[in-house]
N, C-alpha and C positions, 0 to 999 in steps of 0.2 A: 504494500500500500504506500502511495506517495504522500509524504508529509509536506504540506504546503510551505512551511517555513524553511525546511531544508531545501526544497526545490527552488524557492526564490533565492536563497543564499547561493546555491550553486549556479543559477542562471546569472546572477549579478557578478559572479566571479569569473565569467568567461571573457571579460575584457582584459586585455593584456596589461600587466603592471609594468613598472619601469624596467624590469628585467625580461619582459616579453613572456612571462609565465601566465597561465590561466588554468581554469578548472574544467575544461571541456571533457577530458578523459574521465575525471572523477564524476562529472554530471552524467555522462553516458553509462558509466558503470552503475551508478545509483538507479537510473531508470531501468536498466536491464534487470537488475536484482529485484526491483520493487514493482514492476509492471504486473497487471492482472494476468492470470493464467489464460483467461478467455476475454475476447472483445467481440462486440455485437454490432452488426450492420443492419439498420432498418431499411426495408425496401417496399415499394409499392409494386403491385403485379402488373407486368407488361411483357410483351414479347422480348424486349431488350433485357430486362432484369432477370427473367426466367432463363433465357439462353445463357446469360453470364453465369448464373448459378450452375447450369448444366455443364458449362465448360471450365468451371473452377476459376473464373476470371473476376478480378476486382477492378472495376473501371474507376478512373479518377474524374473528378469534376473541378470546377473553378469557383472561387468565392462569389463572383457576381451572380451565380445561380443559387446561392444560399439565402436563407430567410432573414439573415441579420445584415443590414446594410453596412455595418461597421466591420464585418468580418474581413480581415486582411487589408483594411483600408489604411494605407501607410500615413503616419503622421510625421511631419518634420517641420522645423522652423526655418522656412526658406530665407527670411530676412536675416536671421542669425548666421546662416551659412554664407550668404552673400557678403555680409560684413566681414566675416573672418577671412574669406578668400580674397576680397578686395584689399584687406589690410596686408596681405602677403606681398603686394607689389609696392608697399610703402617703404620709404628709405631705410628704416632700421632693419627690416627683414632682408632687404637687398644687401645691406652691410653684413648680415649674418651669412648670407650665401657667399659673399666674397671671402669671409674668413674660412669657410669650408673649402672653397676653391684653392686658397693659399695653403691649405693643409695637404701635405703629400699623401696622407692616408685616405683622403676623401674619395678619390676616384677609384681606389682599390678596395673600398669597403663593401663587403657582401651584405645583403644581396643587391646592392646598387649596381645597375647595369646601364652604362652610358656609352653610346656609340663614340668611337674615337673622334669623328668629325665634330660632334656636339661638344665633347670635352675640350677640344682645341679651341672651338669658338668661345666657350665660356672662359677659358684661361686667358685667351687673347683679349676678351672684352673687360674682364674684371681684375686680373692679377696685376698687382702693383700700380693700379691707377687710382686717381682721386674720384671716388664714386659720386661725391657731391656735385662735381663738375659735370659728370655724365648725366646724372638725374636732372640737374638744372637745365641741361641743354635740350631735354625732351619737352616738346610743347604740351601744355596742360590738356589740350584737346586730345592728344594721343593717349594720355593717361585715362582720360574720361572714356575714350572709345574702348580701351582695354578693359576698364572696370565694367563697362556695359556688356561686353562679350562674356566676361566671367559670370555676371549675373544671369545672363541668358542661358549659359551652360548649366548653372545650378537649377534653374526652372525646368529646363528640358529633361535633365536627369531625374529630378524629383517626380515629374509627370510620368516618365517612362517606368519608374519603379512602382508608382501607384497603379498604372495600367497592368504591369506584369503580375503583381501579386494578386490583383483582383480578377484578371481575365485570362491569365496564362499559367499560373502556378498550379500544377495538378495536385489535388487533395482528395482524401477520403475521410469522412467523419465516422468514427466508431464510438461505442459507448461501453461502459463497464456494466450496464444494466440491460437485460432483455425484457423486463416486465414493467417498464415505465409507461403508465397510462397515457400521459401527454405525448410522449414520443411515438407511441403506436398511432395516436391520432394525427400528429404532425407529419411524420415521415413514413408511415406505413398505411396511408390512405384510409384513415379512420378505422383502423383495425381490420381492413380488408386485404392487407398485404402480408408480409412475412419478415422474419428476422433471421439472419444467418450468424451462426457462432463460429469464430475462428480461434484456434490456438494461437496466442499472440506470438509464439516462437516461429510460426510459419509465415509471418508477415515480413518477408524479406525477399531478396533476389539472389540468384546464383552468382551475380557479378561480385558480390561481397567476398566470395571465395574463388575468384577466377584462377584456374590452374595455370594460365599463361601470365598472370599478374598484370592484365590489361586494366586500363581505367578510361575515363571519359575522353582523354586526349588521344587514345590509341585504338578504341573500339567503337565502331558505328552502332553496335547493338547494346551499348552499356546502359544499365539502369541501376539506380540506387534509391533506397527509401529511407526515410527517417521517421520513427514513431515516437511521438512526444505527447504528454498529457497537456490539455488546455489549462491555462492559468486564468482563473476568474478574478477580475480586479475592478476597481472603480475608476481606473485611469488607463487610457490607451498606452500602448508601447510607443516610446519616443525614439524614432529612427533618425533623429537629426545627425548624430555623430556618424552613423553608418553612411548616410547619403553625403555628408561632408567629406568623409574619407574617400568614397567612390568618385566624387567630383574631382578631388585633387588628383587621384590616380588617373582619371581620364584626361585631365589637363596635361599632366606630365607625359602621359603616353602620346598625346598629340604632338608634343615637342620632341618625341623620340627618346625620352629619358624614362627608363623602366625601373620600377621597384624603389623609387626614392621615397614614396609615401605608401604606407601599408594600412590595412584595416586594423582599427584598435580592437574590434570585437569580431572574430571570425564566425561567431555563432549568431550574430545579429540577423542574418538572412533567415534563420529558422524561427527566431523570436517573433518576427513580424506576423507569423501564422498562428501563434498559440495564445494570444491575449484576447479574452472576450469579457464582456460586461457581466457582473455578478448575477444578473437576473437569469442567465443561461446555465447557472451552476448545476441545476437539477439534471442536466444531460450527462454529467460525468464523462465528458468527451475526451477521447484520445484522437490525435490527428496523424494520419499517415501522409507524408509528403513524398512526392516522386520527383527525382532528378534523372533526366534521360538525354540520350543523344539521337534517338530515332522517333518515329511518329507513333509508336505503340503507346496507348494511353491506359495500360493495364498491367497488373502483375498477376501471376497465377498462385493460388493457394486453395487447397482442398478444405471445404468447410468441415467443422467438427459436428455440427448439428444444424437443423432448421426448425424454426418455430412458426407455426401457421396461425394467422390472426383469427380471433374468435368470430369475425364476420367474413372471412374469406369465402369467395364463391366456390361452388362445387367443382366447376371446370378447372379453375386454377389450382385448387387443392389436389385434384387427381393428377395433374401434370407434375406438380412439384413433388408429390409423394413418389411418383414413378421415377423421376430423375434421382431422388434421394436414395431410393431402394437400389437403383443400378450401381451406385457408388458406396453403398453400405454406410450412409450418413444417418445419424440418429434423427428421429422425427418426433416433434412434440406439437401439441395443439394447445393454444392459449384459451383460458376460460375466465369469464367474469364470474363473480361469486354472489349471486342474488340472495343467498341465505346467510351471507357474512355481513356483519355490521360495518366492516372496514371496506374502503374502496381499494380493491386489489385485483391483480391478475395472477392466476396460477397456471402452471404448465402441467400437462398430462401426457404420458407416453401415448403416441398415436396408435390407435387400434386399427389394424389392417382388416 
């Protein structure tokens, strides 16, 4: 079971400290050790969902199709990013760059990668020269134009990240519970659908143990998934630092200088997908995130069991039971309890 305070502490620790250390490995070990044995996928009945069940496929969706408009909606302070990046071209920061250039160690510092031509240009421009004279010789209009370009770059990148996480990032929403009355109503067509149970250890791809040691840079069929519990909070995740870092990386890359600036938090790309408002906490959601190099929008995992809704139609029930029997998948039927004072759903082994 995930302890919220421990989880938050580990998430906060993924940002690199002054020595470049973080707790990502510790975080992933904690999640792996404390994740539920089973996770559940609520489904409505359709040709698409039933065929996916038959083929042991888990298809991914995107947040713009979810019922929470804030789901994966990236927040960042664009004005703050613009100010910080614009400040980088001010005189004190250029002086700092000159000190680095004058250092014999700078150009050889790993992982800094600077093309020889760029290095020579920087050395020629800055080394041993009076920077104040150089800066004063540049028209104010030029500085203004450069600042404007930098601000536009920030806005473009922020917009692209917002679009990506809401319309392109492949996600699957799973739950710790199979018998939540509200979720059966919301996600399983008013109890006329079904729920699939998965062993959480099967929610992975073969690429994680590639015998050839390939990764996304070398394999066109590469797929990787990340399984994380949703964190329910009263405040959205602040991706300002993440987008600031990526903006600087992009700017440096455009100039031909690689790896001068690095992400402060390598785990931020996952955090954007796991913060939700507290009113959704009843869902006890875990989120499966997919990273891929091909067009396939699914992974394969055999279900451990299927739960038929208490209002499922006979035709859908017969089809699902047939497919479950073919693969020796456990079958349950959900029942409301009219004789029970409590509002609850119970499961019963399906009688063939």
